[in-house]
C-alpha positions as CSV (number, residue, x, y, z in Angstrom):
1,X,12.5,-16.7,-9.7
2,X,15.1,-14.0,-10.3
3,X,16.6,-12.3,-7.3
4,X,19.5,-10.2,-6.1
5,X,21.8,-11.7,-3.5
6,X,24.5,-10.3,-1.4
7,X,27.3,-12.9,-1.7
8,X,30.2,-11.2,0.0
9,X,30.5,-8.2,2.3
10,X,32.5,-6.0,-0.1
11,X,30.0,-3.2,-0.6
12,X,27.6,-2.6,-3.5
13,X,29.7,-4.5,-6.0
14,X,29.1,-7.7,-3.9
15,X,25.6,-8.3,-5.2
16,X,24.7,-10.8,-7.9
17,X,21.5,-11.4,-9.9
18,X,20.7,-15.1,-9.6
19,X,17.9,-17.7,-10.1
20,X,16.6,-19.1,-6.8
21,X,13.6,-21.1,-5.5
22,X,10.5,-19.0,-5.0
23,X,9.7,-18.4,-1.3
24,X,7.4,-20.7,0.6
25,X,5.2,-18.6,3.0
26,X,5.4,-19.5,6.6
27,X,2.3,-20.0,8.8
28,X,0.1,-17.0,8.4
29,X,2.3,-15.2,5.9
30,X,1.3,-13.3,2.7
31,X,2.9,-14.2,-0.6
32,X,3.4,-11.1,-2.8
33,X,4.2,-10.9,-6.5
34,X,6.7,-8.0,-6.4
35,X,6.3,-5.3,-9.1
36,X,8.7,-2.8,-7.5
37,X,11.2,-2.8,-4.7
38,X,12.5,0.3,-2.9
39,X,16.3,0.7,-2.4
40,X,17.3,2.0,1.1
41,X,20.4,3.0,2.9
42,X,20.2,0.0,5.2
43,X,20.5,-2.1,2.0
44,X,23.9,-0.4,1.4
45,X,25.0,-1.1,4.9
46,X,24.0,-4.7,4.6
47,X,26.4,-5.1,1.6
48,X,29.2,-4.4,4.1
49,X,27.8,-6.3,7.1
50,X,27.5,-2.9,8.8
51,X,23.7,-3.1,9.6
52,X,22.3,-4.3,12.9
53,X,20.4,-7.0,11.1
54,X,23.0,-9.6,10.1
55,X,22.1,-12.6,7.9
56,X,24.1,-15.6,6.8
57,X,25.5,-15.2,3.3
58,X,24.2,-15.3,0.6
59,X,20.9,-13.6,1.3
60,X,18.4,-11.4,-0.6
61,X,18.3,-7.8,0.6
62,X,15.3,-5.4,0.0
63,X,13.1,-4.2,2.8
64,X,10.2,-2.6,1.0
65,X,8.1,-3.7,-1.9
66,X,4.8,-3.2,-3.7
67,X,2.9,-5.7,-5.7
68,X,-0.1,-8.0,-5.9
69,X,-1.0,-10.7,-3.3
70,X,-0.6,-14.2,-4.7
71,X,-1.7,-16.1,-1.7
72,X,-2.9,-15.2,1.8
73,X,-4.7,-16.9,4.7
74,X,-8.1,-15.6,5.5
75,X,-6.9,-14.4,8.9
76,X,-4.5,-12.0,7.3
77,X,-7.2,-9.7,6.0
78,X,-5.8,-9.9,2.4
79,X,-6.9,-12.0,-0.6
80,X,-5.2,-12.9,-3.9
81,X,-5.3,-9.9,-6.3
82,X,-5.1,-7.2,-3.6
83,X,-2.7,-4.4,-4.4
84,X,-0.3,-3.9,-1.5
85,X,2.9,-2.3,-0.2
86,X,4.9,-4.2,2.3
87,X,8.0,-4.0,4.6
88,X,9.3,-7.6,4.7
89,X,12.7,-6.5,6.2
90,X,14.7,-8.5,3.6
91,X,14.0,-10.6,0.5
92,X,12.4,-7.8,-1.5
93,X,14.9,-7.7,-4.3
94,X,13.2,-10.6,-6.0
95,X,10.1,-11.5,-8.1
96,X,8.3,-12.8,-5.1
97,X,8.5,-12.3,-1.3
98,X,6.7,-13.6,1.8
99,X,5.8,-11.2,4.6
100,X,3.9,-11.2,7.9
101,X,0.4,-9.5,7.6
102,X,1.5,-6.9,10.2
103,X,3.9,-5.4,7.7
104,X,1.6,-5.6,4.6
105,X,-0.6,-2.6,3.8
106,X,-3.4,-1.8,1.3
107,X,-2.1,0.3,-1.5
108,X,-4.5,3.1,-2.7
109,X,-5.5,2.7,-6.3
110,X,-4.2,6.1,-7.3
111,X,-0.6,5.1,-6.6
112,X,1.6,3.1,-9.0
113,X,3.6,0.2,-7.6
114,X,6.7,2.3,-8.1
115,X,5.3,4.9,-5.7
116,X,4.1,2.2,-3.4
117,X,7.6,0.7,-3.1
118,X,8.9,4.1,-2.0
119,X,6.5,4.3,1.0
120,X,7.1,1.7,3.8
121,X,10.5,2.5,5.3
122,X,10.9,6.2,4.4
123,X,7.3,7.4,5.0
124,X,6.7,5.4,8.1
125,X,10.1,6.6,9.5
126,X,9.2,10.2,8.6
127,X,5.8,9.8,10.3
128,X,7.4,8.4,13.5
129,X,10.0,11.1,13.5
130,X,7.7,14.1,13.0
131,X,4.6,13.0,14.9
132,X,5.7,10.9,17.8
133,X,9.3,11.9,18.4
134,X,9.3,15.5,17.0
135,X,5.8,16.4,18.2
136,X,5.4,18.9,15.3
137,X,2.5,21.3,15.3
138,X,0.9,23.2,12.4
139,X,2.6,26.5,11.9
140,X,6.0,25.4,13.1
141,X,9.1,25.5,10.9
142,X,11.0,22.3,10.1
143,X,14.5,22.1,8.7
144,X,15.4,19.0,6.8
145,X,19.0,17.8,6.1
146,X,19.6,15.4,3.2
147,X,16.3,16.7,1.8
148,X,16.8,15.5,-1.8
149,X,17.1,11.8,-1.0
150,X,14.4,9.1,-0.5
151,X,14.0,9.7,3.2
152,X,14.5,13.5,2.9
153,X,11.8,14.0,0.3
154,X,9.5,11.8,2.4
155,X,10.1,14.0,5.5
156,X,9.7,17.2,3.4
157,X,6.3,16.0,2.0
158,X,4.9,14.8,5.3
159,X,6.1,17.9,7.2
160,X,4.3,20.1,4.6
161,X,1.2,17.9,4.8
162,X,1.2,18.4,8.6
163,X,1.0,22.1,8.1
164,X,4.5,23.2,8.8
165,X,6.9,25.5,6.9
166,X,9.7,23.4,5.4
167,X,13.3,24.5,4.8
168,X,15.5,22.0,3.0
169,X,19.3,21.8,3.3
170,X,20.8,20.8,-0.1
171,X,24.3,20.5,-1.7
172,X,23.5,21.4,-5.3
173,X,21.0,23.2,-7.5
174,X,19.7,19.8,-8.8
175,X,19.0,18.7,-5.2
176,X,17.3,22.0,-4.4
177,X,15.0,21.4,-7.4
178,X,14.2,17.9,-6.1
179,X,13.5,19.2,-2.6
180,X,11.1,21.9,-4.0
181,X,9.4,19.3,-6.1
182,X,8.8,17.4,-2.8
183,X,7.2,20.5,-1.3
184,X,9.9,22.5,0.5
185,X,9.0,26.1,0.9
186,X,12.6,27.2,0.9
187,X,16.1,25.7,0.2
188,X,19.4,26.6,1.7
189,X,22.9,25.4,0.7
190,X,24.9,23.1,3.1
191,X,27.7,25.7,3.2
192,X,26.5,28.5,5.4
193,X,23.1,26.9,6.2
194,X,23.1,28.3,9.7
195,X,23.3,31.9,8.5
196,X,20.7,31.3,5.7
197,X,18.3,29.8,8.2
198,X,18.7,32.8,10.6
199,X,17.9,35.1,7.7
200,X,14.8,33.1,6.7
201,X,13.5,32.9,10.2
202,X,14.3,36.5,11.2
203,X,16.8,35.2,13.7
204,X,14.2,33.1,15.6
205,X,15.4,29.7,14.4
206,X,13.5,26.6,13.6
207,X,11.3,24.5,15.8
208,X,12.3,21.0,14.5
209,X,15.4,19.8,12.7
210,X,15.4,16.4,11.0
211,X,18.9,15.1,10.5
212,X,19.7,11.7,8.9
213,X,23.2,12.9,7.9
214,X,25.2,13.7,11.1
215,X,28.8,14.7,10.7
216,X,30.2,18.2,11.2
217,X,27.0,20.1,10.6
218,X,25.5,18.9,13.9
219,X,26.7,21.7,16.1
220,X,25.5,24.4,13.6
221,X,22.1,22.6,13.6
222,X,21.8,23.0,17.3
223,X,22.5,26.7,16.9
224,X,19.6,26.9,14.4
225,X,17.0,25.8,16.9
226,X,14.5,28.2,18.4
227,X,14.0,28.0,22.2
228,X,12.5,24.6,23.0
229,X,13.4,23.3,19.6
230,X,14.0,19.6,18.8
231,X,16.8,18.1,16.8
232,X,15.8,14.6,15.6
233,X,18.7,12.2,14.9
234,X,17.8,9.6,12.3
235,X,21.2,8.4,11.1
236,X,24.7,9.2,10.0
237,X,25.0,8.9,6.2
238,X,28.0,11.3,6.4
239,X,29.8,8.4,8.2
240,X,30.7,10.4,11.3
241,X,28.7,10.1,14.5
242,X,28.7,13.6,16.1
243,X,28.8,14.3,19.8
244,X,27.1,17.1,21.8
245,X,28.1,19.1,24.8
246,X,25.0,19.0,27.0
247,X,25.5,22.6,28.2
248,X,24.3,23.6,24.7
249,X,21.0,22.0,25.5
250,X,20.6,24.0,28.7
251,X,21.2,27.4,27.1
252,X,18.0,27.5,25.0
253,X,16.1,24.6,26.5
254,X,16.5,22.5,23.3
255,X,16.4,18.7,22.8
256,X,18.3,16.1,20.9
257,X,16.0,13.2,20.2
258,X,16.8,9.8,18.9
259,X,14.5,8.4,16.2
260,X,14.7,4.6,16.1
261,X,11.6,3.6,14.2
262,X,12.5,0.0,13.9
263,X,13.4,-0.4,17.6
264,X,10.0,1.1,18.5
265,X,7.6,-0.9,16.3
266,X,9.3,-4.2,16.8
267,X,7.9,-4.1,20.4
268,X,4.6,-2.8,19.2
269,X,3.8,-4.4,15.8
270,X,0.2,-2.9,15.7
271,X,1.7,0.5,15.5
272,X,2.6,0.1,11.8
273,X,-1.1,-0.3,10.8
274,X,-2.0,2.8,12.8
275,X,0.7,4.7,11.0
276,X,-0.5,3.5,7.6
277,X,-4.0,4.5,8.3
278,X,-2.9,8.1,9.1
279,X,-0.7,8.2,6.0
280,X,-3.5,6.8,3.8
281,X,-5.5,9.9,4.4
282,X,-2.7,12.0,2.9
283,X,-2.0,9.5,0.1
284,X,-5.6,9.5,-1.1
285,X,-5.8,13.3,-1.0
286,X,-2.6,13.6,-3.1
287,X,-0.6,15.4,-0.3
288,X,1.9,12.6,-0.4
289,X,3.3,11.4,-3.7
290,X,6.8,9.9,-3.6
291,X,9.5,11.7,-5.7
292,X,11.0,8.9,-7.8
293,X,14.5,9.7,-8.9
294,X,15.2,6.6,-11.0
295,X,13.7,3.2,-11.8
296,X,16.1,0.4,-12.7
297,X,15.8,-3.2,-13.6
298,X,16.7,-5.8,-11.0
299,X,19.9,-6.6,-12.7
300,X,21.2,-3.1,-12.0
301,X,20.9,-3.4,-8.3
302,X,24.6,-2.8,-7.8
303,X,24.3,0.6,-9.7
304,X,21.4,1.6,-7.5
305,X,23.2,0.7,-4.3
306,X,26.4,2.4,-5.4
307,X,24.5,5.6,-6.2
308,X,23.0,5.7,-2.7
309,X,26.4,4.9,-1.2
310,X,28.0,7.8,-3.0
311,X,25.0,10.1,-2.2
312,X,24.3,10.8,-5.9
313,X,20.6,10.0,-5.8
314,X,17.8,12.5,-6.3
315,X,14.5,11.2,-4.8
316,X,13.8,7.5,-4.4
317,X,15.5,4.7,-6.3
318,X,13.3,1.8,-7.2
319,X,14.1,-1.6,-8.7
320,X,11.7,-3.4,-11.0
321,X,11.9,-7.2,-11.3
322,X,10.4,-7.6,-14.8
323,X,10.8,-5.8,-18.1
324,X,7.1,-5.6,-18.7
325,X,6.6,-3.8,-15.4
326,X,9.2,-1.2,-16.6
327,X,7.3,-0.7,-19.8
328,X,3.8,-0.3,-18.3
329,X,4.9,1.9,-15.4
330,X,4.4,-0.9,-12.8
331,X,0.7,-0.3,-12.6
332,X,-1.7,-3.2,-12.1
333,X,-4.4,-4.2,-14.6
334,X,-6.9,-3.0,-12.0
335,X,-5.9,0.6,-12.8
């Protein structure tokens, strides 16, 4: 089968499209024919050996896919022909991948495989951040940094689906358009976002801030919080890990909360299925519909990774292993 491998740890240019043996499922695993694979920031980190999951070279990256089940044990709950999304962790940038049943999820018929591949990491992370760590309530206001990327648009959509007012922080007019497409009620520019948020909220501030960016905007984010507000730390795509003086937390009774979705579910694997069930309600109702920025053939994986690395992406970037899937929009014959 065709697959993308990371062959050195030199960044996005260190990937190659190669022919490899098809995967042999382990005991209890589900074999999936991959129709689409989502590209994530951890994939970029893996090209430099900077991600916590370190594999021996060469290896196939790709943590999220959508496709059709080729083979599955009866105990998995799946059967050949089922449409699924999955979070295999790695191995997804290929024509086939094997995954444990705990990380394989039924894909609603209304969604294309391209949309399905955009769901597992970003939407499950967004769900964990907003519901379990952020404890958001209907009627609250949520500020989202990095709101035009794959994770950002997922957070925007889910926050709106949960009944909150969403303010998106963006760095360009194009990104503002993407954030609004995802469902943001308002957008504010990165430069001067604190003042813009104060004006939009009548000086009250926001209840929850979702920050996957980090860097120098962190202190101003704290200043945007309403009393008892929560700042959720999801990552540091800006490259700089900020620090906080804890006296700031005392002043307005605010919280800085770490959001480690992977660390949480690894100790509680059944949590993923519970998350997916909650998301499925919104997916079937059309309240969640991933914003796809670009769809590229597998051979262009380096271009996709480079775009994420340089923060040039709008919405979700998806790789498609086969040309015929590109032509038919990655839908299955069942649709």
